[in-house]
Each structure stands twice: as C-alpha cells, then as structure tokens.
C-alpha positions as CSV (number, residue, x, y, z in Angstrom):
1,M,-57.1,93.1,-404.6
2,S,-57.2,90.6,-407.4
3,P,-60.5,90.1,-409.4
4,A,-62.7,87.2,-408.3
5,G,-62.2,85.4,-411.6
6,E,-58.5,85.5,-411.2
7,A,-58.7,84.2,-407.7
8,A,-60.9,81.3,-408.7
9,S,-58.5,80.3,-411.4
10,D,-55.6,80.0,-409.0
11,P,-56.6,77.2,-406.6
12,G,-53.1,76.5,-405.3
13,G,-51.6,80.0,-405.3
14,R,-52.2,83.3,-403.7
15,H,-55.9,83.0,-403.2
16,A,-56.1,79.3,-402.3
17,L,-59.7,79.0,-403.3
18,L,-61.3,75.5,-403.4
19,D,-64.3,75.2,-405.6
20,L,-66.8,72.6,-404.6
21,G,-68.6,70.9,-407.4
22,G,-68.5,68.2,-410.1
23,D,-67.1,70.4,-412.9
24,G,-63.5,69.9,-412.1
25,H,-64.0,71.0,-408.4
26,E,-63.3,69.1,-405.3
27,R,-66.7,68.3,-403.8
28,G,-70.4,69.0,-404.1
29,G,-71.6,72.7,-404.3
30,S,-70.6,75.7,-406.2
31,V,-69.1,78.1,-403.6
32,P,-65.3,78.8,-403.7
33,K,-63.6,78.2,-400.4
34,L,-60.5,79.4,-398.5
35,L,-58.4,77.0,-396.5
36,T,-58.3,77.9,-392.8
37,G,-55.1,76.1,-392.0
38,I,-56.8,74.4,-389.0
39,P,-55.9,70.7,-389.2
40,G,-59.0,68.6,-389.7
41,F,-61.4,71.6,-389.9
42,D,-61.1,72.0,-393.7
43,H,-62.1,68.3,-394.0
44,V,-65.2,69.0,-391.8
45,A,-66.0,72.1,-393.8
46,M,-65.3,70.3,-397.1
47,G,-62.7,72.7,-398.2
48,G,-62.6,75.6,-395.8
49,L,-64.7,78.8,-395.3
50,P,-66.7,80.2,-398.3
51,A,-64.7,83.0,-399.9
52,R,-65.9,86.7,-399.8
53,R,-68.6,85.7,-397.3
54,A,-69.1,86.3,-393.6
55,T,-68.7,83.4,-391.1
56,V,-69.7,83.8,-387.5
57,V,-67.7,81.7,-385.0
58,A,-69.7,81.5,-381.7
59,G,-68.9,80.0,-378.4
60,Q,-68.7,80.5,-374.7
61,A,-65.7,82.1,-373.0
62,G,-62.6,79.9,-373.3
63,S,-63.9,78.0,-376.3
64,A,-60.9,79.1,-378.5
65,K,-62.7,81.6,-380.8
66,T,-59.8,84.0,-380.9
67,V,-57.4,81.2,-381.7
68,F,-59.6,80.0,-384.5
69,A,-59.7,83.5,-385.9
70,G,-56.0,84.0,-385.6
71,Q,-55.3,80.7,-387.3
72,F,-57.5,81.6,-390.2
73,L,-55.6,84.9,-390.7
74,A,-52.2,83.2,-390.2
75,E,-53.0,80.7,-392.9
76,G,-53.9,83.6,-395.3
77,V,-50.5,85.2,-394.6
78,R,-48.7,81.9,-395.4
79,R,-50.6,81.7,-398.7
80,G,-49.9,85.2,-399.7
81,E,-53.3,86.5,-398.7
82,P,-52.8,89.5,-396.3
83,G,-55.2,89.9,-393.4
84,V,-56.6,92.5,-391.0
85,F,-57.4,91.6,-387.4
86,V,-59.9,94.0,-385.8
87,T,-59.8,93.6,-382.1
88,L,-62.8,95.1,-380.3
89,E,-62.1,93.8,-376.8
90,E,-58.5,92.6,-376.2
91,P,-55.6,95.1,-376.8
92,A,-53.5,94.3,-379.8
93,A,-50.4,94.1,-377.6
94,D,-52.0,91.2,-375.6
95,L,-53.0,89.4,-378.8
96,R,-49.5,89.6,-380.2
97,A,-48.1,87.9,-377.0
98,N,-50.9,85.3,-376.9
99,L,-50.6,84.4,-380.6
100,A,-46.8,84.0,-380.2
101,T,-47.4,81.0,-378.0
102,L,-48.9,79.3,-381.0
103,G,-45.7,79.7,-383.1
104,W,-46.8,82.7,-385.1
105,D,-44.4,85.7,-385.6
106,V,-47.1,88.3,-385.9
107,P,-44.7,91.3,-385.5
108,A,-42.7,90.0,-388.5
109,W,-45.9,89.7,-390.6
110,E,-46.8,93.2,-389.5
111,A,-43.4,94.5,-390.6
112,A,-43.8,92.8,-394.0
113,G,-47.2,94.4,-394.5
114,D,-49.1,91.1,-394.5
115,W,-50.9,91.5,-391.1
116,R,-52.5,94.6,-389.7
117,F,-54.2,95.2,-386.4
118,V,-57.1,97.6,-386.1
119,D,-57.1,98.2,-382.3
120,A,-60.6,99.3,-381.3
121,S,-60.5,97.7,-377.8
122,P,-61.8,99.8,-374.9
123,L,-58.4,99.8,-373.2
124,S,-56.8,101.5,-376.2
125,T,-59.1,104.5,-376.0
126,A,-59.4,107.5,-373.6
127,A,-61.1,106.8,-370.3
128,G,-64.7,107.9,-370.1
129,T,-65.3,108.1,-373.9
130,S,-67.1,105.8,-376.2
131,P,-64.8,103.0,-377.3
132,Y,-65.3,103.8,-381.0
133,S,-67.9,104.9,-383.5
134,L,-68.8,102.4,-386.3
135,E,-68.2,105.0,-388.9
136,T,-64.7,105.6,-387.7
137,L,-64.2,101.8,-387.4
138,T,-65.3,101.3,-391.0
139,A,-62.8,104.0,-392.1
140,Q,-60.0,102.4,-390.1
141,I,-60.7,99.0,-391.5
142,G,-60.8,100.4,-395.1
143,H,-57.4,102.0,-394.6
144,A,-55.9,98.8,-393.2
145,V,-57.3,96.8,-396.1
146,D,-55.9,99.3,-398.6
147,A,-52.5,99.3,-396.9
148,T,-52.1,95.5,-396.8
149,G,-54.1,94.5,-399.9
150,G,-56.0,92.5,-397.3
151,E,-58.3,89.6,-398.4
152,R,-59.1,88.1,-395.0
153,L,-60.7,90.0,-392.1
154,V,-61.4,89.1,-388.5
155,L,-63.6,91.0,-386.1
156,D,-63.1,89.8,-382.5
157,S,-65.6,90.1,-380.9
158,L,-69.0,91.3,-382.1
159,N,-70.2,91.4,-378.5
160,A,-68.6,94.8,-378.1
161,V,-70.7,96.1,-381.0
162,L,-73.8,94.4,-379.7
163,A,-73.4,96.1,-376.3
164,L,-73.2,99.6,-377.7
165,H,-76.9,100.3,-377.2
166,E,-79.7,98.9,-375.1
167,D,-81.9,99.2,-378.2
168,G,-81.2,95.9,-379.9
169,A,-82.9,96.9,-383.2
170,A,-80.7,100.0,-383.5
171,T,-77.6,98.0,-382.7
172,R,-78.4,95.4,-385.4
173,Q,-79.0,98.1,-387.9
174,R,-75.6,99.7,-387.2
175,L,-74.0,96.3,-387.4
176,R,-75.8,95.6,-390.7
177,T,-74.4,98.8,-392.1
178,L,-70.9,97.9,-391.0
179,I,-71.0,94.4,-392.5
180,A,-72.5,95.8,-395.7
181,S,-69.5,98.2,-396.0
182,L,-67.1,95.3,-395.4
183,R,-68.8,93.1,-397.9
184,A,-68.3,95.8,-400.6
185,M,-64.6,95.5,-400.1
186,G,-64.7,91.8,-401.3
187,L,-63.3,90.4,-398.0
188,T,-63.7,87.0,-396.6
189,M,-64.8,87.8,-393.0
190,L,-64.7,85.9,-389.8
191,L,-66.7,87.4,-386.9
192,T,-66.5,86.0,-383.4
193,V,-69.4,86.1,-380.9
194,E,-69.3,85.1,-377.2
195,T,-72.4,83.4,-376.0
196,P,-73.5,83.1,-372.3
197,G,-74.6,79.4,-372.8
198,D,-74.5,76.7,-375.4
199,P,-73.9,78.6,-378.7
200,G,-76.5,76.4,-380.5
201,G,-79.2,77.7,-378.2
202,T,-78.2,81.3,-377.5
203,L,-76.9,82.6,-380.8
204,S,-80.3,83.3,-382.2
205,R,-81.1,85.8,-379.5
206,Y,-78.8,88.3,-381.3
207,G,-80.4,87.7,-384.7
208,I,-76.9,87.6,-386.1
209,E,-77.3,84.6,-388.3
210,E,-80.4,86.3,-389.9
211,F,-78.6,89.3,-391.4
212,V,-74.9,88.9,-390.9
213,A,-73.8,85.3,-391.2
214,D,-73.7,83.3,-394.4
215,N,-72.0,80.6,-392.3
216,V,-72.1,79.7,-388.6
217,V,-69.4,77.7,-386.7
218,L,-70.0,76.7,-383.1
219,L,-67.2,76.0,-380.6
220,R,-68.1,74.2,-377.4
221,N,-66.2,73.5,-374.2
222,V,-68.6,71.3,-372.3
223,R,-68.3,69.4,-369.1
224,E,-69.0,65.7,-369.2
225,G,-68.9,64.4,-365.6
226,A,-65.5,65.2,-364.2
227,F,-64.0,66.1,-367.5
228,R,-64.2,68.9,-370.1
229,R,-64.4,68.3,-373.8
230,R,-64.0,70.7,-376.8
231,T,-66.1,70.2,-380.0
232,V,-66.7,72.2,-383.2
233,E,-69.8,72.1,-385.3
234,V,-70.5,73.7,-388.7
235,L,-74.1,74.7,-388.0
236,K,-74.7,76.4,-391.3
237,M,-72.9,77.1,-394.6
238,R,-75.1,78.8,-397.1
239,G,-74.9,77.3,-400.5
240,A,-72.1,74.9,-399.7
241,M,-71.8,71.4,-398.5
242,H,-70.2,70.5,-395.1
243,H,-70.1,67.6,-392.6
244,K,-72.7,67.6,-389.9
245,G,-72.5,67.1,-386.1
246,D,-70.0,67.8,-383.4
247,V,-66.3,66.9,-383.9
248,A,-63.7,66.9,-381.2
249,F,-60.8,69.4,-381.2
250,T,-58.0,70.4,-379.0
251,V,-55.7,73.4,-378.7
252,L,-51.9,72.8,-378.5
253,P,-48.9,75.1,-378.0
254,G,-47.2,75.8,-381.2
255,K,-50.1,74.4,-383.3
256,G,-53.3,76.1,-382.3
257,L,-56.6,74.3,-383.0
258,V,-56.4,70.7,-384.2
259,V,-59.7,69.2,-385.2
260,L,-60.1,65.4,-385.0
261,P,-62.6,64.2,-387.5
262,V,-63.2,60.4,-387.9
263,G,-62.5,59.7,-391.5
264,A,-63.8,56.7,-393.4
265,P,-61.2,53.9,-393.5
266,T,-59.7,53.5,-396.9
267,A,-57.8,50.6,-398.3
268,A,-54.2,50.9,-399.4
269,P,-53.7,50.8,-403.2
270,D,-52.4,47.2,-403.0
271,A,-54.5,44.4,-401.7
272,H,-53.4,43.2,-398.3
273,E,-52.9,39.5,-399.2
274,E,-49.4,39.4,-397.8
275,R,-49.2,38.0,-394.3
276,V,-47.0,39.2,-391.4
277,S,-46.0,37.1,-388.4
278,T,-47.1,38.0,-384.9
279,G,-43.8,36.7,-383.7
280,N,-45.4,33.7,-382.1
281,E,-45.8,30.5,-384.2
282,G,-48.9,29.3,-382.3
283,I,-50.8,32.6,-382.7
284,D,-49.8,32.6,-386.4
285,R,-51.4,29.1,-386.7
286,L,-54.6,30.4,-385.1
287,A,-54.7,33.0,-387.9
288,H,-54.0,30.3,-390.6
289,G,-50.6,31.9,-391.5
290,G,-50.3,35.2,-389.7
291,L,-52.0,38.6,-389.9
292,F,-52.7,40.5,-393.1
293,R,-50.3,43.4,-393.6
294,G,-52.2,46.6,-392.8
295,S,-54.7,44.9,-390.5
296,S,-55.7,46.2,-387.1
297,T,-55.6,43.8,-384.1
298,L,-57.0,44.1,-380.6
299,V,-55.6,41.8,-377.8
300,S,-58.1,41.9,-375.0
301,G,-57.7,40.2,-371.6
302,P,-57.3,40.7,-367.8
303,T,-54.0,41.5,-366.2
304,G,-51.4,38.8,-366.3
305,T,-52.7,36.9,-369.3
306,G,-49.8,37.9,-371.7
307,K,-51.0,41.0,-373.6
308,T,-47.8,42.9,-373.3
309,L,-45.8,39.8,-374.1
310,I,-47.7,39.4,-377.4
311,A,-47.1,43.1,-378.1
312,T,-43.4,42.7,-377.4
313,Q,-43.1,39.6,-379.7
314,F,-44.9,41.5,-382.5
315,A,-42.5,44.4,-382.1
316,A,-39.4,42.2,-382.1
317,D,-40.5,40.3,-385.1
318,S,-40.9,43.5,-387.1
319,A,-37.5,44.9,-386.1
320,S,-35.8,41.5,-386.8
321,R,-37.1,41.7,-390.4
322,G,-35.7,45.2,-390.9
323,E,-39.2,46.9,-390.6
324,R,-39.7,50.0,-388.5
325,V,-42.0,49.7,-385.5
326,L,-43.4,52.2,-383.0
327,F,-44.2,51.0,-379.5
328,L,-46.3,53.3,-377.4
329,A,-46.4,52.2,-373.7
330,Y,-48.9,53.7,-371.4
331,E,-48.4,51.5,-368.4
332,E,-44.7,50.6,-368.3
333,T,-41.6,52.6,-368.5
334,H,-39.0,52.5,-371.3
335,D,-36.6,50.4,-369.1
336,Q,-39.4,47.9,-368.2
337,I,-40.1,47.3,-371.9
338,Y,-36.4,46.7,-372.4
339,R,-36.3,44.2,-369.5
340,N,-39.4,42.4,-370.6
341,G,-37.9,41.9,-374.1
342,Q,-34.6,40.8,-372.7
343,S,-36.3,38.1,-370.5
344,W,-37.8,36.7,-373.7
345,G,-34.6,36.8,-375.7
346,H,-35.3,40.0,-377.6
347,D,-32.6,42.8,-377.6
348,L,-35.0,45.7,-378.0
349,R,-32.2,48.2,-377.1
350,A,-30.2,47.1,-380.1
351,Y,-33.2,47.4,-382.4
352,E,-33.8,50.9,-381.1
353,E,-30.1,51.9,-381.6
354,Q,-30.5,50.7,-385.2
355,G,-33.5,53.0,-385.7
356,L,-35.8,50.1,-386.4
357,L,-37.7,50.4,-383.1
358,R,-38.9,53.4,-381.2
359,I,-40.3,52.9,-377.7
360,V,-42.2,55.9,-376.3
361,S,-43.4,55.6,-372.7
362,L,-46.2,58.0,-372.1
363,Y,-47.9,59.1,-368.8
364,P,-51.7,59.2,-369.5
365,E,-52.6,61.9,-367.1
366,V,-50.4,64.6,-368.7
367,A,-52.9,65.3,-371.5
368,S,-56.5,64.9,-372.6
369,L,-57.7,62.1,-374.9
370,D,-57.7,64.4,-377.9
371,D,-54.2,65.6,-377.1
372,H,-53.1,62.0,-376.9
373,L,-54.6,61.2,-380.3
374,V,-52.8,64.2,-381.9
375,Q,-49.5,63.0,-380.2
376,I,-50.0,59.5,-381.6
377,R,-50.5,60.8,-385.1
378,D,-47.5,63.0,-384.8
379,L,-45.3,60.1,-383.6
380,V,-46.5,57.9,-386.5
381,D,-45.8,60.7,-389.0
382,G,-42.4,61.2,-387.5
383,H,-41.2,57.6,-387.3
384,R,-43.2,56.2,-390.3
385,P,-43.4,52.6,-389.0
386,S,-44.6,49.5,-390.7
387,R,-46.2,48.4,-387.4
388,L,-47.7,50.3,-384.5
389,I,-48.2,49.0,-381.0
390,V,-50.4,50.7,-378.4
391,D,-50.1,49.1,-374.9
392,S,-52.6,49.7,-373.2
393,L,-55.6,51.6,-374.4
394,S,-57.3,51.0,-371.1
395,A,-54.8,53.2,-369.3
396,L,-56.4,56.1,-371.2
397,E,-60.0,55.2,-370.4
398,R,-59.9,57.1,-367.1
399,L,-59.1,60.4,-368.9
400,G,-62.5,61.2,-370.2
401,S,-66.2,60.4,-370.2
402,P,-67.4,57.2,-371.8
403,V,-68.5,59.2,-374.9
404,A,-65.1,60.9,-375.2
405,Y,-63.2,57.6,-374.8
406,R,-65.4,55.8,-377.3
407,E,-64.7,58.6,-379.9
408,F,-61.0,58.4,-379.1
409,V,-60.6,54.7,-379.7
410,I,-62.8,55.0,-382.9
411,G,-60.6,57.9,-384.1
412,L,-57.4,56.0,-383.4
413,T,-58.6,52.8,-385.1
414,S,-59.9,54.7,-388.1
415,Y,-56.6,56.6,-388.4
416,V,-54.4,53.5,-388.4
417,K,-56.6,51.8,-391.0
418,Q,-56.4,54.9,-393.2
419,I,-52.6,54.8,-393.2
420,A,-52.5,51.0,-393.7
421,V,-50.1,50.4,-390.8
422,A,-50.3,46.9,-389.2
423,S,-51.4,47.8,-385.7
424,L,-51.7,45.8,-382.4
425,M,-53.5,47.4,-379.5
426,T,-54.1,45.9,-376.1
427,A,-57.0,46.5,-373.7
428,S,-57.8,45.2,-370.2
429,A,-60.9,43.3,-369.4
430,T,-62.4,43.9,-365.9
431,H,-63.3,40.2,-365.3
432,L,-60.9,37.4,-365.0
433,I,-63.3,34.9,-366.6
434,G,-65.6,36.0,-369.3
435,G,-66.8,39.5,-370.1
436,T,-65.4,42.1,-372.6
437,S,-63.1,45.1,-372.3
438,V,-64.7,48.5,-372.7
439,T,-62.5,49.1,-375.7
440,E,-63.5,45.8,-377.3
441,S,-67.1,46.7,-377.1
442,H,-66.5,50.2,-378.6
443,I,-64.5,49.1,-381.7
444,S,-65.3,45.5,-382.4
445,G,-66.8,46.4,-385.7
446,L,-63.8,48.4,-386.9
447,I,-61.0,46.0,-385.8
448,D,-59.9,43.3,-388.2
449,V,-58.7,40.8,-385.6
450,I,-59.8,40.3,-382.0
451,L,-57.6,38.0,-379.9
452,V,-59.2,37.2,-376.5
453,L,-57.1,36.1,-373.5
454,R,-58.9,34.8,-370.4
455,Y,-58.3,32.7,-367.3
456,V,-60.1,29.4,-367.5
457,E,-61.0,27.2,-364.5
458,V,-60.3,23.6,-365.3
459,D,-60.6,20.9,-362.6
460,S,-60.2,23.5,-359.9
461,E,-57.1,24.9,-361.6
462,L,-56.9,28.3,-363.2
463,K,-55.3,28.2,-366.6
464,R,-54.8,30.8,-369.4
465,G,-56.9,30.5,-372.5
466,I,-56.6,32.1,-375.9
467,L,-59.3,32.5,-378.6
468,M,-59.1,34.2,-382.0
469,L,-62.6,35.6,-381.8
470,K,-62.6,37.4,-385.1
471,M,-60.4,37.7,-388.2
472,R,-61.8,39.6,-391.1
473,G,-61.3,38.2,-394.5
474,S,-59.8,34.9,-393.5
475,A,-60.6,31.5,-392.0
476,H,-59.1,31.1,-388.6
477,D,-59.1,28.8,-385.6
478,Q,-62.2,29.1,-383.5
479,Q,-61.4,27.0,-380.5
480,I,-60.5,28.1,-377.0
481,R,-56.9,26.8,-376.6
482,E,-54.6,26.7,-373.6
483,L,-51.9,29.3,-373.5
484,T,-48.8,28.4,-371.5
485,I,-46.3,31.0,-370.5
486,G,-43.0,29.6,-369.2
487,E,-39.4,30.5,-369.0
488,G,-38.8,32.4,-372.3
489,S,-41.7,30.9,-374.1
490,M,-45.4,31.4,-374.9
491,V,-47.0,28.3,-376.3
492,V,-50.5,27.9,-377.8
493,G,-51.6,24.4,-376.9
494,S,-54.5,22.1,-377.5
495,A,-58.1,23.1,-377.3
496,F,-60.0,22.9,-374.0
497,S,-63.0,20.7,-373.9
498,G,-66.3,21.2,-372.1
499,L,-66.0,24.9,-371.8
500,D,-69.3,26.0,-373.4
501,G,-70.1,29.5,-372.4
502,I,-66.8,30.2,-370.7
503,L,-66.4,33.4,-372.7
504,M,-70.0,34.6,-372.3
505,G,-70.5,38.3,-373.1
506,Q,-68.0,38.4,-376.0
507,P,-69.3,40.2,-379.1
508,S,-70.1,38.0,-382.0
509,P,-67.3,37.9,-384.7
510,R,-68.1,40.0,-387.8
C-alpha cells in the first residue's frame, strides 16, 4: 500500500484523493477524500468519502445500501485502488450475480486481483456452528488486503456482528476491536447497517456513530402517499464539509445509484445577449425581439390553447436554422408530433432524418420522477441540442407526491439552466379561465420567461388569450392579447380591453 503522502500528491491517479481546502484544494476543510463513483453523491459529499476513515451507510431493508457499497468498491477498481468486500449476510455468489445487473464484471476483477470477497455469511458456514469469530474474520480480511493491495474495504452488514451476543456492551467492544484492527491497515472503510425504522432515528440505539463512524450516510426509501421516494443524506462527516439535507436518488440497471442534487444555476461564459426566435413572429414581438439564447421558458395554459403548437414552432425554427433540437413528448406519440408539424407546414421527419431534430415519445408511468430526470439528462448529453422541448410536464405530475414533483421540476429547470440550453416546457392549467398550473407555481422564480395561455370570455364568446407574464432581463409586452389559431397559422392579435382581473391567481412577474 502506498504511503499516505504519496497518495495525497496524486489526486488524479491511483489514489484519487480530493483534498478540501483553500491551499490548492478543491473545497473547504482539510480531509483528503476518495471519489465514490456515484453520480451526484460526490457533489453532495463535496468530493467523496474521507480517506482512511470509516463511513457507516445506514438504512432500512431495500434502501440500496449494498449497491452503494459495491459502487464505492467498483470505482476504486476503476481507479487502480483494489478493494475487499466482506459479506456478513449474503453469500458471495449471490452478490456476484446481483452486481452483474449493474454492469460490473466482478469475476474479471477478482481474476485480475483487484477485488476480493471475504465470505463470512451464515450460509457459507457449517450448519449449527457460529457463523464466524471476529478474530478469524480479522485474519481473513488482513490476508485479502495483503493479497490485493487493497485500499478500500466494505463490511456488509454490521447487523450480523451486532447480533452475535445479547450483551450489547460486549458486542460493541468486539466490534471496536475489529474496527481498530482495520484502521491500522490504513483502509478507507464503508460499513452498512440495516435499521428497523428511519435511520436518522434508530441508528443511535446501536451506538455505532459514537465509536465506529467518522462519517454517517443515511439512505431512505419512504412512502409519500401512494408513492415511494428514495433519498440520501450525509448526516455527519467528521472534520470535512458536506451539503446538508435529503437529496433524491434512484437505482438504475447498468448504472447503480444516481443521486440528483439541485445545483445552483450558472451562467454560460458568454453573455446571453443573442436572441433566438420562437418560430412565431407575434410571440417574438411580445418578447421585443425573441428569447435570449440559453433562457428557460414555460408555456402554461389549459388544454386546446396552443401549447404544443408553440413547442412545435420552436422546434421547427431551430432545425430550419441548422441547430439541433431535442423534443420530449409525454402526451403524444412520435407520429402525432409528425402530423401536427405537417399540418402547420413543418416537415419534422426530414429534420429528424438530417439529425437536426430528435423526437422522443415517452410514456410517463414506466418510471419514477427521478428515473425520468436521469433519462432526460442522458438524452440531452447524447443529442447535445441547442434547444430542448418538454411537452408536457403536467403528464409527470401524477407520478409522485407534491413534494417529489416540486423537486423534479426544480431539478430539471436547474439542470437546463446549468447547461445553458434554450428550453421550452409546457404545463397544463386546471382552470379554463384564470388560475395557475401546478408547475408554474413551483418554478416561477427559476424560469426566465412565463407565457400564459388562457380562454377569455368576451361578449359571451370564448376566445384564446396570450400574455407574456414574465421575461427576465428584458422589456416585454404586458398586455393580454387575442391569440387566433386558424388553418396553418397562429396569430397574436390586438390587446383585449376591459379584462381587469381575468388572469387572477397568476404569480407576479419577477
């Protein structure tokens, strides 16, 4: 095993240590850290897990503790840091099969000497005997570490050790001795604990954090109404900075854990003074020349007011200018989008054949909100568009609790602002006249442009109305204007008169 000083001097190589501090390090603190390889988690932990220290990952059954542990070890192998996985409950053969579903070729890593199992599970021992002694276990771990040059160690799960004796004090003492022996080997340890209830309220009954854990990570799989939602929280990280609070995560085949922190929106290096057309001259006039490149726009309105048509025009305009656009449709099929475009004179099929447009029709119910957010990010990364269209966010609203949906739309909005892609998202309002969409109320402060479509009653006739409620950084038209949709045209007309209060309930522009 390489000396600690050598490890710290090689931040991008074999040891992948991240120092946190102001003296040439990445962030506040002074504890070197190891990347976990869990997308999003290293951001939450401000660089990963502290090196050569013990981290307890606690959660109820099914909260993905073993996946977290395996991912941490797999990242070490990828970075040239061999690892040892001590399985205290599940047989090693079962773990190999389960981890293979995440895309990890553990047998190949074992053959190369980069991964070693220490199988101390009850099913691997003779019936009627004690599963193992801690002295024997320590010796087995030491042998595996020597054989692999291991630097990362996983013990899954500590409950097997805690259940050895009814005498809690004796068990803690035995566990303390085990951990002290492992610390002496200079290992970065990850220990999982299964809790009967919420890990934040039941972990302390074991006393683990008092004598074992330098760091505590909580995984939750909680029920919110008719839905379940997974979150991760870094509860404690001794001597190191980390982000606070619960953060959503999901588990995906071939990927493992994906954590979804909401990052602070950042501006692109160049100022977004350049304008892009919406594809509709009338709406461009409302914006006094079009939308800023990189801005985010929400089109809100009840069914039939023209939201998808505006989205289609926005997509066609981008493709006609030779700019790539990604169109995510949650309510209409691929062919329906084609037909809609054709009826308005846009050959979307030709744009798609040229690689300028990609239409992806997604069925909302096939995945959770967090899964959909990961999928959107993957599609954007794969297509690398200049413009992104999401039609309609409201189709996803029924997939989770109000809290989960709010965090989803905030996460999506923050993401598109970070990558500086011009985005247009639609959302349905529940009332034909007046009122706001749920999405609009959640993200009105994050969105740059809010375009409101409504039905307006004028002289006993129901007409469509359009209002640019908000446009950040620019003057814009503030009148409610008539919107006429006819054969192949969408025309923004003159302002209505005498409609004070017709859009009551809208958020004030910011």
